C-alpha positions as CSV (number, residue, x, y, z in Angstrom):
1,M,-108.4,170.1,16.0
2,W,-110.6,168.2,13.6
3,P,-114.3,168.6,12.8
4,N,-116.6,167.4,15.7
5,A,-113.6,167.1,18.0
6,V,-115.5,168.6,20.9
7,A,-118.6,166.5,20.3
8,D,-116.4,163.4,20.1
9,A,-114.7,164.2,23.4
10,L,-118.0,164.9,25.1
11,S,-119.5,161.7,23.8
12,R,-116.5,159.7,25.2
13,F,-117.3,161.1,28.7
14,E,-121.0,160.5,28.3
15,W,-120.2,156.8,27.4
16,A,-117.7,156.5,30.3
17,F,-120.1,158.0,32.9
18,K,-122.9,155.7,31.8
19,Q,-120.9,152.7,32.9
20,P,-122.2,151.1,36.1
21,G,-120.4,151.3,39.4
22,R,-119.0,154.0,41.6
23,Y,-115.6,154.1,40.0
24,L,-114.6,154.1,36.3
25,N,-113.5,150.6,35.3
26,A,-109.8,150.3,34.4
27,S,-110.7,147.6,31.8
28,E,-112.8,150.2,29.9
29,A,-109.5,152.1,29.1
30,C,-108.7,149.9,26.2
31,S,-106.7,152.0,23.8
32,P,-104.5,155.1,23.8
33,G,-106.3,158.0,22.2
34,I,-109.9,157.0,23.0
35,E,-109.9,157.1,26.8
36,A,-111.6,159.7,28.9
37,E,-108.2,161.3,29.8
38,D,-107.5,161.8,26.1
39,A,-110.9,163.3,25.6
40,R,-110.1,165.7,28.4
41,D,-106.9,166.7,26.6
42,D,-109.0,167.4,23.5
43,L,-111.3,169.6,25.5
44,E,-108.4,171.5,27.0
45,R,-107.0,172.1,23.5
46,A,-110.3,173.2,22.1
47,M,-110.6,175.8,24.9
48,L,-107.5,177.5,23.5
49,H,-109.1,178.1,20.1
50,L,-112.6,179.2,21.1
51,P,-114.0,182.8,21.4
52,P,-114.7,184.0,24.9
53,G,-118.5,183.2,24.9
54,A,-117.9,179.6,23.7
55,Q,-115.1,179.2,26.2
56,R,-117.4,180.1,29.0
57,D,-120.1,177.6,27.8
58,L,-117.6,174.8,27.3
59,G,-115.9,175.7,30.5
60,R,-119.2,175.1,32.4
61,L,-119.5,171.6,30.8
62,I,-115.8,170.8,31.6
63,A,-116.3,171.8,35.2
64,R,-119.1,169.3,35.5
65,I,-117.1,166.7,33.7
66,D,-114.1,167.3,36.0
67,E,-116.3,167.0,39.1
68,E,-117.7,163.7,37.9
69,F,-114.4,162.3,36.7
70,E,-112.8,163.2,40.1
71,R,-115.6,161.6,41.9
72,R,-115.3,158.4,39.9
73,T,-111.5,158.0,40.1
74,L,-108.9,157.8,42.8
75,P,-105.7,159.7,43.4
76,E,-102.7,157.9,42.1
77,P,-99.5,159.2,43.8
78,N,-97.3,157.3,41.4
79,Y,-98.5,159.3,38.5
80,I,-97.8,162.7,40.0
81,E,-95.1,163.4,37.3
82,W,-98.0,163.3,34.7
83,A,-99.6,166.3,36.4
84,M,-98.0,168.7,33.9
85,D,-100.1,166.9,31.2
86,G,-103.2,167.6,33.2
87,W,-104.5,166.7,36.7
88,W,-106.8,164.1,35.1
89,W,-103.7,162.0,34.3
90,T,-102.9,161.7,38.0
91,R,-106.1,159.8,38.7
92,M,-106.6,156.0,38.6
93,R,-109.6,153.8,37.9
94,E,-110.8,150.8,39.8
95,R,-108.7,147.8,39.0
């Protein structure tokens, strides 16, 4: 992890969730490494290195992020093989 990795990941979700519309726009996913799914990967990695109290605090934020991400995306059955990378990779945005 790098300095401010968690803050950067959280800010990517904040930006994505501020976009108008019911669903996240697929055109907003412009470059590998800066998408919300990549931010979710970063948060998952951060959880592995935090002490228990910080894990609980970040875990509560992640639960809210996951709920909103799931609400604003759709299941993509063709991506099921990506589930081992994280359930968030099995979701699709509005096209």
